[in-house]
C-alpha positions, 0 to 999 in steps of 0.5 A: 652426901649419903654414903652408898652401901657397898655390895659387900655390906649388902651381901653381909646383910642378906647373909645375916638375915638368912642366918637369923631366919634359919636359927628361928626356923630350927628352934621352931622345928625343935619345939614342934618336935618336942610337942609332937610326942606328948600325947600317949593316948594316941591310936595307931593312926595318930601315932603314925601321923606323929611319927611322920611329922617328927621325921619331917621336922628332923629333915627340916632341921638337917636341911637348915643345918646344912644351909646354916653351914653354907651361910657361915662359910659365905660370911667367912669368905666375905671377911677373908676376901674370897667371897664371889669366887667359886670354891671349886674352879676359882672363877667369879660367881655371877652377880645374879647368882649371888643376888639370889643365893649369896651363900652359894660356894659354886658358880653355875657350871660347878653347881651343875656338876654337883647336881650330876654327882660329878663333884662332891661338896663338903656341904650341899649347895643350893 
C-alpha cells in the first residue's frame, strides 16, 4: 500500500518550490539590471526609461528577498514544530490560509492588524 504524504511534507515541498522560484526570479532581476545600463548612447528619454526599469527591478529584488525570508522562516518552523501557529498570538493558522500561503507567519486576524499598521512584523507578510 503506497504511503500517503503527510501535510507537513506537502508544505515543505511547496515551500522548497517557492524558494527555488524566488532564487531564479531574483537572479533574473540582477541579470536584467546589469544589462539595462549597457548602452551609453541613449538619449534622455531612453535614459529615463532605463532608470525606471532599474528601479522596478530593484523593487522586485527587495520584495523577493522579503518573501525569501518568510519562506526560510516557515521552513524553520516546520523543522522546530511550530509551523501553522501564528507568530503573534499563537493561534492555529487555518488550513486554507496555509494552503494558499504556506510561508505566512500570521493568522488572518493578526495579518489584518499588520495591514492596518497595528502590528509591525520583522518581515512583511503576505
